[in-house]
LUMDO-384559 format. One record per atom (N, C-alpha, C): atom name; x, y, z; residue number from 1. Coordinates in pm, whole numbers. Layout:
<sites>
+------+--------+--------+--------+-----+
! atom !     c1 !     c2 !     c3 ! seq !
+------+--------+--------+--------+-----+
!   CA !      X !      Y !      Z ! NUM !
...
+------+--------+--------+--------+-----+
</sites>
This chain:
<sites>
+------+--------+--------+--------+-----+
! atom !     c1 !     c2 !     c3 ! seq !
+------+--------+--------+--------+-----+
!    N !   1231 !   -978 !  -1459 !   1 !
!   CA !   1217 !   -956 !  -1345 !   1 !
!    C !   1129 !  -1072 !  -1229 !   1 !
!    N !   1150 !  -1126 !  -1144 !   2 !
!   CA !   1047 !  -1242 !  -1063 !   2 !
!    C !   1021 !  -1194 !   -952 !   2 !
!    N !    893 !  -1185 !   -957 !   3 !
!   CA !    802 !  -1123 !   -833 !   3 !
!    C !    757 !  -1227 !   -745 !   3 !
!    N !    795 !  -1250 !   -631 !   4 !
!   CA !    702 !  -1356 !   -550 !   4 !
!    C !    629 !  -1273 !   -467 !   4 !
!    N !    491 !  -1334 !   -477 !   5 !
!   CA !    385 !  -1282 !   -402 !   5 !
!    C !    317 !  -1393 !   -314 !   5 !
!    N !    354 !  -1343 !   -196 !   6 !
!   CA !    311 !  -1508 !    -61 !   6 !
!    C !    201 !  -1454 !     -9 !   6 !
!    N !     75 !  -1513 !    -98 !   7 !
!   CA !    -67 !  -1472 !      5 !   7 !
!    C !    -97 !  -1542 !    124 !   7 !
!    N !   -154 !  -1499 !    205 !   8 !
!   CA !   -197 !  -1604 !    340 !   8 !
!    C !   -395 !  -1633 !    340 !   8 !
!    N !   -447 !  -1541 !    286 !   9 !
!   CA !   -574 !  -1524 !    296 !   9 !
!    C !   -648 !  -1443 !    211 !   9 !
!    N !   -777 !  -1401 !    225 !  10 !
!   CA !   -836 !  -1296 !    137 !  10 !
!    C !   -803 !  -1166 !    199 !  10 !
!    N !   -822 !  -1135 !    309 !  11 !
!   CA !   -821 !  -1016 !    350 !  11 !
!    C !   -673 !   -911 !    360 !  11 !
!    N !   -546 !  -1035 !    373 !  12 !
!   CA !   -442 !   -981 !    346 !  12 !
!    C !   -438 !  -1016 !    208 !  12 !
!    N !   -446 !  -1079 !    114 !  13 !
!   CA !   -401 !  -1079 !    -25 !  13 !
!    C !   -468 !   -948 !   -102 !  13 !
!    N !   -531 !   -932 !    -88 !  14 !
!   CA !   -615 !   -795 !   -139 !  14 !
!    C !   -564 !   -673 !   -126 !  14 !
!    N !   -479 !   -610 !    -39 !  15 !
!   CA !   -385 !   -507 !    -53 !  15 !
!    C !   -246 !   -553 !   -143 !  15 !
!    N !   -230 !   -675 !    -96 !  16 !
!   CA !    -68 !   -705 !   -195 !  16 !
!    C !   -120 !   -713 !   -311 !  16 !
!    N !   -250 !   -745 !   -384 !  17 !
!   CA !   -258 !   -735 !   -493 !  17 !
!    C !   -251 !   -606 !   -582 !  17 !
!    N !   -353 !   -536 !   -471 !  18 !
!   CA !   -367 !   -410 !   -504 !  18 !
!    C !   -220 !   -343 !   -528 !  18 !
!    N !   -147 !   -307 !   -453 !  19 !
!   CA !    -13 !   -270 !   -442 !  19 !
!    C !     84 !   -344 !   -579 !  19 !
!    N !     75 !   -453 !   -607 !  20 !
!   CA !    133 !   -502 !   -693 !  20 !
!    C !     93 !   -479 !   -841 !  20 !
!    N !    -35 !   -451 !   -866 !  21 !
!   CA !   -132 !   -389 !   -962 !  21 !
!    C !   -119 !   -257 !   -989 !  21 !
!    N !    -94 !   -184 !   -884 !  22 !
!   CA !    -47 !    -48 !   -922 !  22 !
!    C !     95 !     31 !   -937 !  22 !
!    N !    189 !   -108 !   -925 !  23 !
!   CA !    318 !    -51 !   -926 !  23 !
!    C !    351 !    -98 !  -1084 !  23 !
!    N !    460 !     14 !  -1145 !  24 !
!   CA !    523 !     -4 !  -1246 !  24 !
!    C !    614 !   -107 !  -1248 !  24 !
!    N !    592 !   -223 !  -1289 !  25 !
!   CA !    720 !   -295 !  -1275 !  25 !
!    C !    820 !   -313 !  -1414 !  25 !
!    N !    951 !   -283 !  -1400 !  26 !
!   CA !   1027 !   -272 !  -1494 !  26 !
!    C !   1057 !   -420 !  -1586 !  26 !
!    N !   1026 !   -414 !  -1717 !  27 !
!   CA !   1095 !   -525 !  -1783 !  27 !
!    C !    990 !   -616 !  -1817 !  27 !
!    N !   1066 !   -750 !  -1817 !  28 !
!   CA !    970 !   -852 !  -1864 !  28 !
!    C !    941 !   -923 !  -1724 !  28 !
!    N !    813 !   -925 !  -1643 !  29 !
!   CA !    774 !   -975 !  -1532 !  29 !
!    C !    735 !  -1132 !  -1545 !  29 !
!    N !    744 !  -1162 !  -1429 !  30 !
!   CA !    714 !  -1295 !  -1410 !  30 !
!    C !    646 !  -1301 !  -1239 !  30 !
!    N !    510 !  -1330 !  -1220 !  31 !
!   CA !    467 !  -1337 !  -1090 !  31 !
!    C !    458 !  -1495 !  -1058 !  31 !
!    N !    483 !  -1492 !   -901 !  32 !
!   CA !    457 !  -1618 !   -890 !  32 !
!    C !    376 !  -1590 !   -767 !  32 !
!    N !    272 !  -1651 !   -725 !  33 !
!   CA !    160 !  -1614 !   -634 !  33 !
!    C !    196 !  -1755 !   -554 !  33 !
!    N !    207 !  -1748 !   -413 !  34 !
!   CA !    237 !  -1842 !   -326 !  34 !
!    C !    173 !  -1861 !   -247 !  34 !
!    N !    101 !  -1986 !   -191 !  35 !
!   CA !     14 !  -1970 !    -72 !  35 !
!    C !     37 !  -2119 !     22 !  35 !
!    N !     99 !  -2089 !     90 !  36 !
!   CA !    130 !  -2213 !    202 !  36 !
!    C !     57 !  -2279 !    289 !  36 !
!    N !     25 !  -2387 !    304 !  37 !
!   CA !   -105 !  -2446 !    355 !  37 !
!    C !    -21 !  -2547 !    459 !  37 !
!    N !    -52 !  -2460 !    579 !  38 !
!   CA !     40 !  -2511 !    728 !  38 !
!    C !     14 !  -2656 !    744 !  38 !
!    N !     80 !  -2735 !    809 !  39 !
!   CA !     65 !  -2895 !    854 !  39 !
!    C !    -14 !  -2904 !    944 !  39 !
!    N !    -71 !  -3021 !    995 !  40 !
!   CA !   -180 !  -3019 !   1063 !  40 !
!    C !   -121 !  -3029 !   1236 !  40 !
!    N !   -206 !  -3000 !   1348 !  41 !
!   CA !   -109 !  -3027 !   1427 !  41 !
!    C !    -38 !  -3126 !   1439 !  41 !
!    N !     73 !  -3193 !   1517 !  42 !
!   CA !    109 !  -3353 !   1519 !  42 !
!    C !     20 !  -3481 !   1582 !  42 !
!    N !    -28 !  -3421 !   1673 !  43 !
!   CA !   -143 !  -3498 !   1748 !  43 !
!    C !   -275 !  -3541 !   1657 !  43 !
!    N !   -299 !  -3465 !   1546 !  44 !
!   CA !   -421 !  -3470 !   1466 !  44 !
!    C !   -362 !  -3562 !   1347 !  44 !
!    N !   -258 !  -3497 !   1283 !  45 !
!   CA !   -210 !  -3567 !   1176 !  45 !
!    C !   -183 !  -3756 !   1177 !  45 !
!    N !   -205 !  -3773 !   1290 !  46 !
!   CA !   -138 !  -3944 !   1313 !  46 !
!    C !   -303 !  -4020 !   1351 !  46 !
!    N !   -378 !  -3911 !   1336 !  47 !
!   CA !   -515 !  -3972 !   1338 !  47 !
!    C !   -598 !  -4037 !   1197 !  47 !
!    N !   -658 !  -4190 !   1170 !  48 !
!   CA !   -677 !  -4212 !   1098 !  48 !
!    C !   -829 !  -4182 !   1069 !  48 !
!    N !   -892 !  -4024 !   1034 !  49 !
!   CA !  -1001 !  -4011 !   1074 !  49 !
!    C !  -1021 !  -3908 !    927 !  49 !
!    N !  -1171 !  -3931 !    904 !  50 !
!   CA !  -1218 !  -3862 !    751 !  50 !
!    C !  -1209 !  -3723 !    786 !  50 !
!    N !  -1260 !  -3687 !    916 !  51 !
!   CA !  -1261 !  -3556 !    943 !  51 !
!    C !  -1105 !  -3452 !    924 !  51 !
!    N !  -1022 !  -3536 !    967 !  52 !
!   CA !   -914 !  -3471 !    994 !  52 !
!    C !   -856 !  -3437 !    800 !  52 !
!    N !   -895 !  -3531 !    736 !  53 !
!   CA !   -812 !  -3565 !    580 !  53 !
!    C !   -945 !  -3450 !    509 !  53 !
!    N !  -1054 !  -3432 !    557 !  54 !
!   CA !  -1151 !  -3347 !    491 !  54 !
!    C !  -1109 !  -3194 !    531 !  54 !
!    N !  -1048 !  -3172 !    660 !  55 !
!   CA !  -1023 !  -3045 !    698 !  55 !
!    C !   -878 !  -2981 !    639 !  55 !
!    N !   -797 !  -3115 !    604 !  56 !
!   CA !   -671 !  -3089 !    537 !  56 !
!    C !   -691 !  -3040 !    363 !  56 !
!    N !   -802 !  -3110 !    285 !  57 !
!   CA !   -862 !  -3116 !    181 !  57 !
!    C !   -907 !  -2953 !    161 !  57 !
!    N !  -1011 !  -2931 !    289 !  58 !
!   CA !  -1041 !  -2787 !    219 !  58 !
!    C !   -970 !  -2695 !    242 !  58 !
!    N !   -833 !  -2677 !    354 !  59 !
!   CA !   -769 !  -2582 !    336 !  59 !
!    C !   -673 !  -2562 !    198 !  59 !
!    N !   -635 !  -2707 !    140 !  60 !
!   CA !   -568 !  -2693 !      4 !  60 !
!    C !   -679 !  -2639 !    -65 !  60 !
!    N !   -807 !  -2632 !    -92 !  61 !
!   CA !   -878 !  -2595 !   -198 !  61 !
!    C !   -901 !  -2447 !   -199 !  61 !
!    N !   -912 !  -2409 !    -39 !  62 !
!   CA !   -909 !  -2264 !    -33 !  62 !
!    C !   -763 !  -2192 !    -79 !  62 !
!    N !   -658 !  -2303 !    -24 !  63 !
!   CA !   -515 !  -2213 !   -107 !  63 !
!    C !   -501 !  -2166 !   -236 !  63 !
!    N !   -559 !  -2287 !   -326 !  64 !
!   CA !   -545 !  -2307 !   -449 !  64 !
!    C !   -659 !  -2175 !   -478 !  64 !
!    N !   -792 !  -2198 !   -447 !  65 !
!   CA !   -891 !  -2069 !   -478 !  65 !
!    C !   -803 !  -1948 !   -466 !  65 !
!    N !   -736 !  -1907 !   -351 !  66 !
!   CA !   -694 !  -1779 !   -319 !  66 !
!    C !   -586 !  -1725 !   -446 !  66 !
!    N !   -530 !  -1823 !   -454 !  67 !
!   CA !   -379 !  -1812 !   -541 !  67 !
!    C !   -447 !  -1781 !   -692 !  67 !
!    N !   -547 !  -1866 !   -743 !  68 !
!   CA !   -628 !  -1849 !   -880 !  68 !
!    C !   -687 !  -1705 !   -905 !  68 !
!    N !   -760 !  -1680 !   -753 !  69 !
!   CA !   -829 !  -1524 !   -791 !  69 !
!    C !   -723 !  -1446 !   -802 !  69 !
!    N !   -592 !  -1431 !   -737 !  70 !
!   CA !   -497 !  -1371 !   -719 !  70 !
!    C !   -441 !  -1362 !   -869 !  70 !
!    N !   -405 !  -1464 !   -907 !  71 !
!   CA !   -329 !  -1438 !  -1074 !  71 !
!    C !   -437 !  -1425 !  -1171 !  71 !
!    N !   -552 !  -1414 !  -1143 !  72 !
!   CA !   -651 !  -1393 !  -1228 !  72 !
!    C !   -655 !  -1224 !  -1227 !  72 !
!    N !   -637 !  -1195 !  -1110 !  73 !
!   CA !   -650 !   -982 !  -1101 !  73 !
!    C !   -531 !   -943 !  -1143 !  73 !
!    N !   -393 !  -1050 !  -1150 !  74 !
!   CA !   -306 !   -972 !  -1174 !  74 !
!    C !   -301 !  -1002 !  -1337 !  74 !
!    N !   -327 !  -1106 !  -1415 !  75 !
!   CA !   -335 !  -1109 !  -1504 !  75 !
!    C !   -405 !  -1018 !  -1609 !  75 !
!    N !   -515 !   -983 !  -1554 !  76 !
!   CA !   -602 !   -895 !  -1608 !  76 !
!    C !   -524 !   -730 !  -1644 !  76 !
!    N !   -401 !   -710 !  -1496 !  77 !
!   CA !   -342 !   -572 !  -1508 !  77 !
!    C !   -237 !   -603 !  -1600 !  77 !
!    N !   -155 !   -719 !  -1596 !  78 !
!   CA !    -28 !   -737 !  -1691 !  78 !
!    C !    -54 !   -859 !  -1753 !  78 !
!    N !   -127 !   -816 !  -1860 !  79 !
!   CA !   -166 !   -939 !  -1984 !  79 !
!    C !    -37 !   -999 !  -2011 !  79 !
!    N !     32 !   -935 !  -2037 !  80 !
!   CA !    203 !  -1036 !  -2119 !  80 !
!    C !    273 !  -1084 !  -2022 !  80 !
!    N !    258 !  -1030 !  -1875 !  81 !
!   CA !    338 !  -1096 !  -1766 !  81 !
!    C !    312 !  -1279 !  -1754 !  81 !
!    N !    418 !  -1316 !  -1694 !  82 !
!   CA !    363 !  -1489 !  -1676 !  82 !
!    C !    337 !  -1503 !  -1537 !  82 !
!    N !    266 !  -1582 !  -1536 !  83 !
!   CA !    212 !  -1621 !  -1371 !  83 !
!    C !    230 !  -1737 !  -1345 !  83 !
!    N !    262 !  -1753 !  -1227 !  84 !
!   CA !    265 !  -1903 !  -1167 !  84 !
!    C !    208 !  -1910 !  -1071 !  84 !
!    N !    122 !  -2008 !  -1035 !  85 !
!   CA !     34 !  -2043 !   -947 !  85 !
!    C !    111 !  -2157 !   -866 !  85 !
!    N !    168 !  -2144 !   -733 !  86 !
!   CA !    209 !  -2226 !   -648 !  86 !
!    C !    124 !  -2251 !   -510 !  86 !
!    N !     89 !  -2386 !   -463 !  87 !
!   CA !     51 !  -2412 !   -342 !  87 !
!    C !    147 !  -2511 !   -318 !  87 !
!    N !    235 !  -2442 !   -157 !  88 !
!   CA !    274 !  -2568 !   -107 !  88 !
!    C !    254 !  -2627 !     29 !  88 !
!    N !    296 !  -2685 !     84 !  89 !
!   CA !    272 !  -2768 !    225 !  89 !
!    C !    396 !  -2746 !    292 !  89 !
!    N !    357 !  -2658 !    433 !  90 !
!   CA !    470 !  -2674 !    548 !  90 !
!    C !    458 !  -2538 !    617 !  90 !
!    N !    585 !  -2507 !    644 !  91 !
!   CA !    584 !  -2403 !    783 !  91 !
!    C !    598 !  -2241 !    640 !  91 !
!    N !    502 !  -2135 !    676 !  92 !
!   CA !    536 !  -2014 !    568 !  92 !
!    C !    635 !  -2010 !    588 !  92 !
!    N !    735 !  -1975 !    700 !  93 !
!   CA !    898 !  -1899 !    682 !  93 !
!    C !    940 !  -1996 !    591 !  93 !
!    N !    976 !  -2117 !    641 !  94 !
!   CA !   1027 !  -2171 !    573 !  94 !
!    C !   1045 !  -2219 !    408 !  94 !
!    N !    902 !  -2189 !    362 !  95 !
!   CA !    836 !  -2250 !    253 !  95 !
!    C !    872 !  -2110 !    168 !  95 !
!    N !    858 !  -1992 !    229 !  96 !
!   CA !    888 !  -1869 !    160 !  96 !
!    C !   1007 !  -1853 !    115 !  96 !
!    N !   1096 !  -1865 !    181 !  97 !
!   CA !   1233 !  -1839 !    199 !  97 !
!    C !   1289 !  -1977 !     94 !  97 !
!    N !   1285 !  -2081 !    119 !  98 !
!   CA !   1282 !  -2165 !      9 !  98 !
!    C !   1238 !  -2169 !   -129 !  98 !
!    N !   1117 !  -2114 !   -145 !  99 !
!   CA !   1107 !  -2066 !   -282 !  99 !
!    C !   1196 !  -1916 !   -303 !  99 !
!    N !   1151 !  -1842 !   -252 ! 100 !
!   CA !   1293 !  -1702 !   -279 ! 100 !
!    C !   1404 !  -1768 !   -339 ! 100 !
!    N !   1486 !  -1876 !   -288 ! 101 !
!   CA !   1626 !  -1901 !   -346 ! 101 !
!    C !   1601 !  -1993 !   -434 ! 101 !
!    N !   1542 !  -2083 !   -429 ! 102 !
!   CA !   1495 !  -2208 !   -549 ! 102 !
!    C !   1461 !  -2125 !   -700 ! 102 !
!    N !   1376 !  -2038 !   -640 ! 103 !
!   CA !   1318 !  -1948 !   -786 ! 103 !
!    C !   1402 !  -1840 !   -841 ! 103 !
!    N !   1471 !  -1806 !   -714 ! 104 !
!   CA !   1558 !  -1683 !   -749 ! 104 !
!    C !   1476 !  -1552 !   -782 ! 104 !
!    N !   1404 !  -1535 !   -695 ! 105 !
!   CA !   1302 !  -1425 !   -686 ! 105 !
!    C !   1392 !  -1294 !   -671 ! 105 !
!    N !   1350 !  -1176 !   -754 ! 106 !
!   CA !   1414 !  -1042 !   -727 ! 106 !
!    C !   1337 !   -956 !   -606 ! 106 !
!    N !   1220 !  -1008 !   -586 ! 107 !
!   CA !   1105 !   -910 !   -495 ! 107 !
!    C !   1018 !  -1018 !   -431 ! 107 !
!    N !   1033 !  -1011 !   -327 ! 108 !
!   CA !    874 !  -1093 !   -249 ! 108 !
!    C !    802 !  -1018 !   -160 ! 108 !
!    N !    683 !  -1033 !   -193 ! 109 !
!   CA !    588 !   -934 !   -130 ! 109 !
!    C !    486 !   -976 !    -53 ! 109 !
!    N !    492 !   -947 !     61 ! 110 !
!   CA !    417 !  -1048 !    189 ! 110 !
!    C !    300 !   -983 !    238 ! 110 !
!    N !    243 !  -1004 !    342 ! 111 !
!   CA !    132 !   -950 !    375 ! 111 !
!    C !    171 !   -948 !    543 ! 111 !
!    N !    120 !   -797 !    623 ! 112 !
!   CA !    118 !   -845 !    760 ! 112 !
!    C !    -21 !   -817 !    843 ! 112 !
!    N !     16 !   -904 !    943 ! 113 !
!   CA !    -56 !   -922 !   1048 ! 113 !
!    C !    -59 !   -791 !   1112 ! 113 !
!    N !     58 !   -698 !   1135 ! 114 !
!   CA !     65 !   -596 !   1227 ! 114 !
!    C !     80 !   -649 !   1391 ! 114 !
!    N !    116 !   -763 !   1402 ! 115 !
!   CA !    143 !   -766 !   1529 ! 115 !
!    C !    231 !   -690 !   1613 ! 115 !
!    N !    203 !   -673 !   1720 ! 116 !
!   CA !    292 !   -571 !   1811 ! 116 !
!    C !    371 !   -664 !   1868 ! 116 !
!    N !    474 !   -599 !   1938 ! 117 !
!   CA !    628 !   -668 !   2002 ! 117 !
!    C !    563 !   -848 !   2076 ! 117 !
!    N !    490 !   -829 !   2192 ! 118 !
!   CA !    509 !   -930 !   2266 ! 118 !
!    C !    448 !  -1040 !   2209 ! 118 !
!    N !    315 !  -1035 !   2102 ! 119 !
!   CA !    259 !  -1132 !   2017 ! 119 !
!    C !    341 !  -1210 !   1934 ! 119 !
!    N !    415 !  -1078 !   1874 ! 120 !
!   CA !    524 !  -1129 !   1767 ! 120 !
!    C !    632 !  -1240 !   1840 ! 120 !
!    N !    672 !  -1197 !   1927 ! 121 !
!   CA !    779 !  -1266 !   2021 ! 121 !
!    C !    721 !  -1427 !   2068 ! 121 !
!    N !    581 !  -1436 !   2088 ! 122 !
!   CA !    565 !  -1522 !   2153 ! 122 !
!    C !    495 !  -1634 !   2030 ! 122 !
!    N !    467 !  -1592 !   1953 ! 123 !
!   CA !    414 !  -1674 !   1821 ! 123 !
!    C !    500 !  -1646 !   1710 ! 123 !
!    N !    594 !  -1568 !   1678 ! 124 !
!   CA !    675 !  -1528 !   1561 ! 124 !
!    C !    653 !  -1466 !   1455 ! 124 !
!    N !    697 !  -1410 !   1353 ! 125 !
!   CA !    643 !  -1381 !   1251 ! 125 !
!    C !    700 !  -1423 !   1132 ! 125 !
!    N !    622 !  -1417 !   1017 ! 126 !
!   CA !    703 !  -1504 !    899 ! 126 !
!    C !    741 !  -1346 !    863 ! 126 !
!    N !    665 !  -1247 !    854 ! 127 !
!   CA !    722 !  -1124 !    762 ! 127 !
!    C !    883 !  -1087 !    814 ! 127 !
!    N !    894 !  -1096 !    949 ! 128 !
!   CA !   1043 !  -1053 !   1026 ! 128 !
!    C !   1133 !  -1196 !    985 ! 128 !
!    N !   1105 !  -1321 !    975 ! 129 !
!   CA !   1210 !  -1406 !    952 ! 129 !
!    C !   1224 !  -1397 !    757 ! 129 !
!    N !   1139 !  -1365 !    732 ! 130 !
!   CA !   1177 !  -1342 !    584 ! 130 !
!    C !   1262 !  -1222 !    548 ! 130 !
!    N !   1186 !  -1113 !    609 ! 131 !
!   CA !   1303 !   -953 !    620 ! 131 !
!    C !   1435 !   -996 !    624 ! 131 !
!    N !   1479 !  -1089 !    739 ! 132 !
!   CA !   1605 !  -1103 !    799 ! 132 !
!    C !   1692 !  -1223 !    726 ! 132 !
!    N !   1611 !  -1347 !    620 ! 133 !
!   CA !   1670 !  -1402 !    587 ! 133 !
!    C !   1674 !  -1439 !    430 ! 133 !
!    N !   1584 !  -1362 !    397 ! 134 !
!   CA !   1573 !  -1356 !    240 ! 134 !
!    C !   1684 !  -1330 !    153 ! 134 !
!    N !   1717 !  -1374 !     46 ! 135 !
!   CA !   1818 !  -1360 !    -53 ! 135 !
!    C !   1759 !  -1224 !   -134 ! 135 !
!    N !   1670 !  -1188 !   -140 ! 136 !
!   CA !   1623 !  -1053 !   -256 ! 136 !
!    C !   1552 !   -972 !   -127 ! 136 !
!    N !   1530 !   -872 !   -208 ! 137 !
!   CA !   1430 !   -771 !   -133 ! 137 !
!    C !   1283 !   -806 !   -101 ! 137 !
!    N !   1241 !   -781 !      1 ! 138 !
!   CA !   1119 !   -776 !     82 ! 138 !
!    C !   1058 !   -675 !     72 ! 138 !
!    N !    919 !   -661 !     55 ! 139 !
!   CA !    829 !   -541 !     67 ! 139 !
!    C !    714 !   -620 !    155 ! 139 !
!    N !    681 !   -567 !    255 ! 140 !
!   CA !    549 !   -608 !    353 ! 140 !
!    C !    462 !   -508 !    361 ! 140 !
!    N !    320 !   -556 !    310 ! 141 !
!   CA !    177 !   -472 !    236 ! 141 !
!    C !    118 !   -469 !    381 ! 141 !
!    N !    110 !   -370 !    451 ! 142 !
!   CA !    -12 !   -397 !    570 ! 142 !
!    C !   -141 !   -361 !    531 ! 142 !
!    N !   -221 !   -457 !    584 ! 143 !
!   CA !   -385 !   -429 !    532 ! 143 !
!    C !   -434 !   -304 !    602 ! 143 !
!    N !   -545 !   -271 !    542 ! 144 !
!   CA !   -631 !   -154 !    592 ! 144 !
!    C !   -680 !   -173 !    727 ! 144 !
!    N !   -655 !    -22 !    786 ! 145 !
!   CA !   -703 !    -51 !    906 ! 145 !
!    C !   -860 !    -72 !    949 ! 145 !
!    N !   -879 !   -143 !   1042 ! 146 !
!   CA !  -1044 !   -130 !   1044 ! 146 !
!    C !  -1125 !    -57 !   1137 ! 146 !
+------+--------+--------+--------+-----+
</sites>
């Protein structure tokens, strides 16, 4: 079974990894822990500025660290599972759907911001897009209420 776990940040990744860890996955399992680093705004990406480069590098390193931490936690719970660590650049909706299709995921597990209708309509929803267009089953894990 191929399970894609798309993580955004520590707050949302924690409940996702906890859910995955508490589930009894059948047979041979491969996890792909994915973090997508969003592009810099177009007006900033054209700047020849070390600050902008530094921001991009920090975002990339944070993503790698998040994926590594999630992979370590899953590795403790599922020592026989294969765990892939992926950090991609692009728009989350597009990259997650691309990985689902190209990697042939059986299940995708996403976090949810829990946005209401108006906010979701204005800025879009990664989980809604993935639920709508994914070629596999999708599970959305909500974070704990504050």
